[in-house]
N, C-alpha and C positions, 0 to 999 in steps of 0.2 A: 415522546416519539420524535419531535422536531430536533431535539438535541442529539438523539441517537443517529438520525439520518444525517444531520450536519457533521457529526463526528466521523461517520463512515466515509463521507464524500470529501472531507477536508484534507488538504495537503499537510502532512505532518511537519511540525516545527520542532527544532532542537531545544531541549531543556537540560542544562548542565546541573547535575545533582551531586551533592557532597554527602558524606556520612550523616545519617539522621533523616535526610530527605525533605528538609524544610522547604527547599525551592519548589519541589513538586506539589507539596501540600498547598503552598500559596497559589500555584498555577491552577490547581483544581478548584480552589475557592474563587479565584477571580475570573477564570476563563473556562467555564463548563461547556460541554458540547463541542470540544475541539479535538484535534489529533496531535500526538506528540511522539517524538523519538527521544527517549531519555539517553543522555550521554553521561556515563558514570565516572566520577572522579577517581583518579588513581589511588587516592587515600582510602577508597572503599574496596580495593581489589587486591587479590594475589594473582601472580602470573606464572605460567608454566609453558615451556617449550619442550617438546619431546625429543629424545635422542634420535638421530637419523637411523633408519633401518628397522625400526620397530614395526611389527606386523599389525598395523592399525588400519583396517580396511575402510572404515567410515567414521562418521561423527559419533555414533553410539560407542564404538570401540575407543575412540579418543576420550570420550567423557568417562567411561568406566576406568580407563587407565589414570586419568587425571584425579578422579575421586580417591583412588588408592594412594596416589602420591600426596595429595593434600592431607589425607587422613594420617599418613606417616609423619608429616612435618607438624601438623597442627592438632593432632589428637581428636578427641571426641567433638571438639568445636566444629570440625570440618563437616560433620553430619548436617549442620544447618546451612552450609554454603550452597548457594545456587551456582551451577557450573555452566559456562558457555564455551563449548568446544569450537575449534576451527581447524580446517584442513585445507591446505593449498599446495597441490602437487605432492612432493615428498615431505614438505614441512607441515607440522601440526602442533597444536598447543591448546591451552584452555585458560580462561579467566575464572576466578572464584570470587563471588560477591559475599564479602564478610561484613561490610559496614552498613548494609541496608537489608531490610526485610522485603523480599520480592513479593510475597503474598500480600503484605500491607500496601505496597505500591499499587498492586492490581486492584485491591479493594477500594482504595482511594479513587482510582480511575473509574471503576464501575459506578461508584456512588455519584460522581460528577459527570457521568456520560462522556468521559474523556477516553478516546481510543488510543491505546498503546500500540504503536506500529512496530516498535523495537525498543529493546533495552540493551545498549551496547557500551563497552568501554570507551571512554573519551578518546584514547589513543587510536582506536580502530577507526572511529568516525573521522578523526583528523588525518590519519594516513590516507584514507580514501579521498580526501579533499585536496591532496597535494597535486601539483601539475604532473603530467605523465612523465616528463623528462626527469623530474626529481625522483619519482617512485621507481624508475627504471635504473637508477644509479647504484653505485656500490659505496657503502659507508654507513654512517649512523644518522638516524632521524630521532629527534628528542622531543618528547612531550613533557612540558615543564609546568609544574604547579607549585610555586613557592619552593619549599624545601624537599619536594618529591619530584623525581624525574623518571620517566619510562624511556629506556634506551632501546631502540629498535634497530637491529643490525640488518642491513640489506646487502644482497650480493646479486647485482644485475637484476634487481627488481624482486628477487626472492627473499622472504623473511627467513633469516638463519639464526636469529637470536632475539630475545626480548627479556628485558630485566628491569624491575622496579627498584630504584635506589634512592637513598636519602642524600641530599646535597645541600650545602650552604649556598652555593652558586654554581652556575654551569661550568665554570672553570675547574671545579672539583672533579669533573668527569675525565679531564685530561684527554690526551690523544689529539687527532686531527679535528679541525672544525667540522661540525655536523652538517649534513646535507640540508637540513631544515630544523627549525625549532618552533614548536607550537605551544599555545597557551589557551586557557579557557575563554579568552577574549576573541579568539579567531572565529571567522565565519566558516562553519563546517558544511560546505556544499560539495557533494561527491562530483568528481571530475572523471572523464574518460581516461583510460590508460590501463597499465598492468593491474591485474586482479590483486586485491589485498585481503587479509583476513577479515572476516565479518562475523565474529562471535556475537551471539544474541542470547540473552538470558530467558527470553520467553520460550515456552515449551514448543518443541517441534511437533506439529500435528499432521504433517504430510500434505497440507493444503497449500495451494499456490497463494501468494499475497494478492493475486488478482481476484480471488473468489469473493471477498466481502465487497470491494468496490463495484464489481459487476452485479452481484446480488442486490446491493443497495440501489444501484441505478435502475435495475429492473423493477424493484419494488416501488421506486419513486414514479416510474412511468405508469405502473398499474394504479397507484394511488391517485395520480393526477387524472387519469382517465375515469376512474370510478367517481371522483368528486365532480367532474364535468357531467357525468351521466346523472348523478343525483340532482345537480343544479338544473339540468335540462328538464328532468321530470317535474321538479317543483314549478318551473316555468309553464310546463304543459298543464299542470293542475290549475294554476292561476288562470291561464287562458281558457280552460274548459269551464271554470266557474263563471268567468265573464260572459262566455257565450250562453250559458244557461240563464243568466240574469237577463240578457238581451232577448232571448227567446220567450221568457216569461212576460216581459213588458211589451213586446211587439210580436204577438202570436201570428199576425198576418204575414210577416216576413219569413219566407222559407229559403234557407240557404241551399245553394246548388252544391251537390256533392263534388268533391275535387276529382278531377279526371285522373284515371290511373295512368301510370307510366310517365308522369311529369317530374319525377324525382322524389326522393324520400325526404320527409320533414327533418329539419336539423336535429330536433330532440331525439328522433328515432335513430338517426345516424350516430349520434353520440352514445346512445345506449348500446347499439349494436357493436360499436368499436370497443366499448368497455368489456362487453361479453367476449368479443373475439380476443382481446388482450388476455383476459383471464384464461381462455382456452388454449392459448399458445403453448407449445412445449418448451417452456423456459429452461428446464433442467438440461436437456441435451444441447439447446442452443448456447447457453452460457458456459456449459462444460467444454464445448468445442472451442469457443472463443478463449476460454481460460487456458486450455491446453496449448493452443496455437501460440498465444502470447507468452506462455511460460517457456516454450521451446525456443522462442526468439530471444529470450533473456533480457534484451534491452528495450523491450516494448513496455510502455506505461499507459494504461487505459485512462481516458479522461471522461468519456461519456458514451451513452447508448440511447438512441431514439428508435421507436418501433411504431409501425402502422400495421396493425393486424389485418385491417380490412383490405389493404393492398398487398399484404405479405411482404412489406419492405422493412429493412433494417439498416440503420446507419451507425457505424462505430467511429469514435474519434479517439485518437491516441497520440502518443509522443514517442519519438525514437531519435537516436543519433545517427542512424544509417538508413538511407532511403531504400537500399536494396532489401533490408529486412522487412520493410513495409510491403514492398512488391512481393516478396516471397510469402508473407503472411496472407496477402490477398489470393495468391495462387493456391495455398494450402486450403483456405476456406472454400475456394471455387471447386475443389475436388471432393468436398464433403457432401454425402448424400443429403438431399433436401435444400442445398444451397445452390443458387444459380445467379447468373449475371452479376458476379462479384467484381467490382471495379474499384481501383484506387482513384478516387475522384478528386482529391485535393492534397497538396503537399506544400507547406509554407513554413516560414521561420516562426519559431515559438515566441510567445509574448515575453516581455521583460520579467525575469524571475524564474522562467522555466528553461531547462537545459535541453537542447535538441530541436527537432522540427515536428510540427503538428501534421497529422495526416487524417484523412477520412476514407473509410471504406463503405461503399453502398452495396447492398445485396438484396436479392429477393429470396425469401425463405419459405419453407412449408409451414403452414399454420395448423392449429388444431381443427380448423374447419375443412382442411384438405386443399386449400388454395396453393 
């Protein structure tokens, strides 16, 4: 359970995977209970960019079209390909995973309690890591792996072409110098700027990526409170046993009853808090936070603290835009059951995080009607 919770809360790290998947097998063996985003070598992929003007309304339509095209070119073998479609404005395409077994990767992850946050083509993760000015340019960006190169054609920031080619060296590509060249040794940290294709081989299930972190954080709060309550009750039992022994040895001493109204014992407060936490309406609370964060698009949740006894909630998140955090607080403030919603802190993020940290404090309705 500790590994599962740690994996849910961990920040995903990139793992570059080549055909066969040996790199991921080693990761699962050495680092269980972590979170990863797999970036897949171009050697394990086939690429497709659709013709302009095709009536492909959404990702499901793009995927169905891509499956037909891959089946046409690769025959029955294409039935085993996992397909990752992408759509960006009028441009659309898909990657086909042929050098790795997606089901086997997911089984390895489950066995090691490793959370798969995403399984993406390496070129897509690299393109998102380029500076905004480069991504907004016109020309070629080249992802290079030895004798394989993925050539991405950009037109004012729009992806208009994508082709995987065999090369002896980059000079074999000819034409003008590329806007940027990436390799597996690059640090793939997403940067703000024009949107880029984000194909993902993991199934699309309609849930926001915020769901698991928020649910895990809520579960951790409940587990901590429950453990505190159990520990307090143990202390109460020990104290009661000690009082019984004293009463047996010194029957002449009569303890005065505690005056009422002088405050509740600490062990009772802990137990009441645990019961109140269990009674809180977590599903509508977390669903509202999840929806509001998903609408903001660039909000990343970092933590959640709750005090059921006082009906208080504290959310901590990360964003690149202060205005989004303010708008999020306003949205939550108009939600039934939420009141006194305040953006209480806004500061620079720690080293290794992109954006700025913020905190939102609120009072919320609890299961006890507070």
